[in-house]
N, C-alpha and C positions, 0 to 999 in steps of 0.2 A: 725300516718302520711299514714296505708297504705292501699295506691286504693285511698287514696282521692287527687284529681287535683290539681296542683298548676297556678299556674300567669308564662309565659313562661317569666316575668319581673324577677321572683322569681328564677327560674331555675336555669335561667342566671346566678344570681347573684350565689348560692350556686356552681353553677360546677366550677363559677369565683376563691370561698373560698378555695375548695375542691383542684383545681391544684395549686393555688400558697400559698398552704400551705402544699403541699406536695415538691416545688420545681422541680415543674416543667416547673416552666417558661423557662428555656433552660439557661439562664445565669449563675444559681451557677454552674449546670454540664460543662459550659465551662470553669468555674475559677478552680473548681476542676481539669476539664482535663487535663487544662497547668500548673495546679501547677504543675501536678504527671508526666506529659514527661519532663518540664524544671528544678523544682524546685528537686526534687529527686536525678535528673543527677549532675548537683550541686554542693550539698550539699555533695555527691560519693566524687566529685573529690576535692570537697573544706577538706570532713576526710580523704582522701588518699592524701595527699600532705602535712597532716599535719601526717600521722600514718606515712608513709612507698611510698618517691617518686619518687624513682627509683624502685620500686616493680614489679608494670605493669604499662608502657608506657601509657601515658593520651587515644595516637591514638587509641587503643586495649577498655582501659578500659572503654569511656567516652559510644561509640554504643554497650559498654559488659552491659553497666546499662540502655542507656536508652532501648534497644532490653526487655530485663529483667519487665524495667516496665511495656514496653507496653504488652507484657506479663499477668502480674499480673492482668493490668486492665482490656483486655480480658477477664482473668480466673472470673475474678468478676462481668462481666459483665457491665464493667463501658464505656465497647465502643462497 
């Protein structure tokens, strides 16, 4: 197919298939981001309260876990 011209409609269809197939619609990324930002700290607090509820206060633990989650997402280039 190298060097062959394709019609505009076929190019748009191919581009759309590639973008949607790669998950570049934006919806999947937002769901993943929200899951990490809210889900990981909530699960961590739940787990902490089951293991050692008085070991670290929730007022310190939740922001620390949230910050660590954001740091990890930045390192993985997800945000």
